[in-house]
C-alpha positions in Angstrom: 18.5 -66.2 -65.7 16.7 -68.6 -63.4 16.5 -71.1 -66.3 20.3 -70.9 -66.5 20.9 -71.9 -62.9 20.4 -68.6 -61.0 18.5 -68.7 -57.8 15.6 -66.2 -57.5 15.9 -64.7 -54.1 12.6 -63.0 -53.2 13.0 -60.6 -50.3 9.6 -58.8 -50.5 7.3 -58.8 -47.5 6.0 -62.3 -46.7 2.4 -61.6 -47.7 3.5 -60.5 -51.2 5.6 -63.6 -51.6 2.8 -65.9 -50.5 0.4 -64.2 -52.9 2.6 -64.3 -56.0 6.2 -65.1 -56.7 8.3 -66.6 -59.4 8.0 -70.4 -59.5 11.0 -71.9 -57.6 11.9 -68.6 -55.8 13.4 -68.8 -52.4 11.9 -66.4 -49.8 14.1 -64.8 -47.3 12.9 -62.0 -45.0 14.9 -58.9 -45.4 15.8 -58.4 -41.8 19.3 -57.1 -41.3 20.0 -59.5 -38.4 18.9 -62.7 -40.1 19.2 -62.0 -43.9 22.8 -63.1 -44.6 22.7 -66.0 -42.1 19.6 -67.4 -43.9 21.1 -66.9 -47.3 24.2 -68.7 -46.2 22.1 -71.5 -44.9 20.0 -72.1 -48.0 22.0 -70.8 -51.0 25.3 -72.4 -52.1 28.1 -69.8 -52.2 28.7 -70.3 -55.9 25.1 -69.9 -57.0 24.3 -66.7 -59.0 21.4 -64.8 -57.5 18.5 -62.7 -59.0 17.1 -60.6 -56.2 13.5 -59.4 -56.2 12.7 -56.7 -53.6 9.7 -54.5 -52.8 11.5 -51.4 -54.1 14.7 -50.2 -55.8 16.4 -49.0 -52.6 15.9 -52.4 -50.8 17.1 -54.2 -53.9 20.3 -52.1 -54.0 20.9 -52.6 -50.3 20.5 -56.3 -50.6 22.8 -56.4 -53.6 25.5 -54.5 -51.6 25.1 -56.9 -48.6 25.2 -60.0 -50.8 28.2 -58.9 -52.8 30.0 -57.8 -49.6 29.5 -61.4 -48.5 31.2 -62.7 -51.7 27.9 -63.6 -53.5 27.5 -63.2 -57.2 24.3 -61.1 -57.9 23.3 -61.5 -61.5 20.4 -59.0 -61.3 18.2 -57.1 -58.9 14.7 -55.9 -59.5 11.9 -54.2 -57.8 8.6 -56.1 -57.6 7.1 -53.7 -60.2 9.5 -55.2 -62.7 8.5 -58.8 -62.1 7.1 -60.4 -65.2 3.8 -62.2 -65.0 5.1 -65.4 -66.5 5.6 -68.5 -64.3 4.2 -67.0 -61.2 2.7 -69.1 -58.4 1.5 -68.7 -54.8 3.0 -70.3 -51.7 0.5 -72.8 -50.3 -0.5 -72.0 -46.8 -2.8 -73.6 -44.2 -4.6 -71.6 -41.5 -4.5 -72.6 -37.9 -8.2 -73.5 -37.9 -7.8 -76.0 -40.7 -4.6 -77.4 -39.0 -6.5 -77.8 -35.7 -9.3 -79.7 -37.5 -6.9 -82.1 -39.1 -5.1 -82.7 -35.8 -8.4 -83.2 -34.0 -9.6 -85.9 -36.5 -6.3 -87.8 -36.1 -5.2 -87.0 -39.6 -1.4 -87.6 -39.5 -0.8 -87.9 -43.2 1.5 -84.9 -42.9 4.7 -83.7 -41.2 4.2 -80.7 -38.9 7.6 -79.2 -38.7 8.4 -76.4 -36.2 11.4 -74.4 -37.6 11.9 -72.1 -34.7 15.0 -71.9 -32.6 15.4 -74.2 -29.5 14.5 -71.5 -27.0 11.3 -70.7 -28.8 10.4 -74.4 -29.0 10.8 -74.8 -25.3 8.3 -71.9 -24.7 5.6 -74.0 -26.3 4.7 -75.9 -29.5 1.8 -77.5 -31.2 1.1 -81.0 -30.0 2.4 -83.4 -32.6 5.0 -81.1 -34.2 8.6 -82.1 -34.8 11.3 -79.6 -33.9 13.5 -79.0 -36.9 15.3 -75.7 -36.6 15.9 -73.9 -40.0 19.6 -74.8 -39.7 18.8 -78.5 -39.7 16.1 -78.4 -42.4 18.2 -79.5 -45.3 19.6 -82.5 -43.5 16.2 -83.5 -42.1 14.6 -83.2 -45.6 16.8 -86.1 -46.7 14.5 -88.4 -44.7 11.3 -87.2 -46.4 9.7 -88.2 -49.7 9.1 -85.6 -52.4 5.3 -86.1 -52.2 5.1 -85.9 -48.4 2.9 -83.1 -47.1 5.1 -80.9 -44.9 3.5 -78.1 -42.9 6.1 -75.7 -41.7 5.4 -73.5 -38.7 7.3 -70.7 -36.9 6.4 -67.9 -34.6 4.5 -65.6 -37.1 4.7 -67.4 -40.5 7.8 -65.7 -41.9 10.5 -68.3 -41.3 8.0 -71.0 -42.2 7.6 -69.3 -45.6 11.3 -69.5 -46.0 11.3 -73.2 -45.0 8.4 -74.1 -47.3 9.9 -72.2 -50.3 13.3 -73.9 -49.7 11.5 -77.3 -49.6 9.5 -76.6 -52.7 12.7 -75.7 -54.5 14.1 -79.1 -53.5 11.1 -80.8 -55.0 8.7 -81.1 -52.0 5.6 -80.1 -53.9 3.3 -80.4 -50.9 5.3 -78.1 -48.6 3.2 -75.4 -47.0 3.5 -72.7 -44.4 1.2 -72.4 -41.4 -0.3 -68.9 -41.8 0.4 -66.7 -38.7 2.3 -69.5 -37.0 2.4 -70.1 -33.3 1.2 -66.6 -32.6 -2.0 -67.2 -34.6 -2.4 -70.6 -33.0 -2.2 -69.2 -29.4 -4.3 -66.1 -30.3 -7.1 -68.4 -31.4 -7.2 -69.9 -27.9 -5.5 -73.2 -28.8 -3.2 -74.7 -26.3 0.6 -75.1 -26.6 2.6 -78.0 -25.3 5.4 -76.8 -23.0 8.7 -78.6 -22.8 
């Protein structure tokens, strides 16, 4: 179905998505508060969806929410039904490696903080650009497909959504910062406050 234009929407836990997912899948955390707003942000309303969830109950619930929102769900499946063909992992970078690259002056990448404005004001990584998820598609128009884009959020969940979205758009070097700002601060590294 994905080969025929359906978008594979993977709503399994972020660690499972990062480890293995269908090539080109879009990750969206299945959180009842943010699920539909994120789907509306990144998935055209007319696009048919194939939903992959951790279990059958979650898959059914997601289908009901999506169809209630006027979305066309072509299929739903639990992760146990996922075929092994065309699987990939989501590239991540840990905060230690990111800190090393920043310390050496390596700026051959875009560090993009996708958190909301109030989170950004609480502290960010020096050198990061603030691009909230809602502005990501527009901002991506300024980047080149081979640019290395490191997406960061609070814990590494929304950044996985951002990186999966960018990879679907052809940004082959989009990555998620593992653990996000929380991991950065927990490792004793400073945050820049607005």
